[in-house]
N, C-alpha and C positions, 0 to 999 in steps of 0.2 A: 325807864326803858328807851331804848333806841327805836324812832318809827320806821326804822330800816329792818327790825328782827323780824317783821311779817314775809319779808322777802327770804329771810334765811330759812324761817320755818317752812315757806313752801317750798323750797329748793329741797330740804331734807325731805318733806313728804314725797316730792316729785321722784326721789331717788331711793324711796325705800328704807331711808335711813331714821333711827328715831331721832325725836325732837326732844332733848334733854334739857335739864336746867344748867349742866355745865358747859353746855355747848352755846345755851343761849347766853349765859354769863360773858362767857368768852367772847364771842361775838358784840355783847352790849360793850364792854369795854375797847375793842376796836373802834367800832362806829361812834364813839362818843369822842374819840381823839382826833384830833387833827395834826398829830405828829407819825414820822415813820417808825412804827413801834418795832423793836425787838422782842423776842420772845421773853426775855427777861422784863421787858419793859411792861409785856402784857401780866406778867405773872404777879409784877411790883402792884399794878393798878388792880389786880384780883384781891392781893392781902389788902390796901386800902379800903377795899369794900368787905374785908372779913370773910374771903373766900379762900380756901385753900386747896387748890387742884395740882396735882403732878405735871410737869412738865409733858410727859407722854400725852396727857389729854390736850392740852394748850397746841402741842405741835399737831397733833391730828384733827384737831378742829380748826387749826389754820390752814392745812391742806384742804378742808373741805371747803371753807370759806373760800380759797383760791381757786378751787374748781368751781365753784358756784359763779364765779365772776365779779364778787360783790367786793373781793379784795384783791388788791396785787402786791406781788410780791416782787422786792428789790435785792439786788445784791451790790451795794456800794462799796465793795472790796475791803469790807473791816473783818472777813471769816464767820460772818453770821448773815443770815436774810432778815431783811425789815419788810414791814407791813404797813400798807394804807388802806384805808375804805376807798372806794370809787365814786363816794357822795359828797366829796370836798367844794370847797368855793371854785376850785378850778377842774374840773372833771378830767379834761385834758390839758395835760402840762407835762414840761420836761424839767429834766434834775441838773443843777451843778454840784458836784460833790468834792469839797476839800478833802484832799488826801491826807492832810496835817491834822487838821481840827475835827475833820468827819462831819462838819457843817452841810446841811443839805439844802439848797436854796431852791425854790420852785420857780419856774417861768411860764406863760405863756407866749407863745411867738406864732401869730399870723402867718409870717415869712416860712416857717417850718411848715406848717399846714399847707400853705401855696406851694411849697416845694415838694411835699409828699404827694399832693394830687397831680402837680404836672408830672413827676417822674412815674407816678403809677399810670397816670394816662398814655405815655408815651409807650410804656412797656406793654400795655392793654392788661394791666393788674388792677384787681380789686382789693385795696386794703382793709383789714379788718380792725387794724390796732397797731401802733408803733411805739418807740421807747426811745429816748435820746437823754442818755446820759453824759455830760462832759465832766472829766476828772481833771483837777488842778488844784490852785493854791487860790485862796480867797482873799480878799483884798485884806481883812484884818490880819491874816498870819504874813501875808506880803510886807506890811507894816511893821512886822516884827521879825523882819530881815528872813524870812523862810522863803527859800526858792525850789524850785525844781532841780532835781540831779539826774542828768541822764544816766541811764543805767543801762543802756544796750553794749553790743561790743563796740570798741575802738578798735581802729585801723592802725597799726604799729608803723606805718608809713607817716600817718599826721602825728605822730607822737614826737615832741621835740625834745633832745637831751637836755 
């Protein structure tokens, strides 16, 4: 069992919510992964452990984990959400998301942190958190000839017959 489960149990108790084996098992799957997990990934992880929980239980537990601040929810443009716990190797990090193969690369940037501090200070703002997600085409997909196709409006005056 993950060493972070005690934090989840404490949160549940503080909120007056039941501490159940199902909730703990879902949380343990998430806390023991370094990936960006979908609900299906979590469900597969539970099945590997011999656990059979309904998706509704998984969804409800994930909502609680996100509310607790122990897990972060991401929308990488795939039509579903992904989740990662906040105890990774890089607690503060950014994401590069390939819109072709859906690879997600995590990176940490001192420049981003410095820019956040500078902009916040300039505007008298106290930041609590930030999120940077850059969507595009990864190097591997580019090597395979994948490119970004512009999908915005085109101007008829610039069209060549």
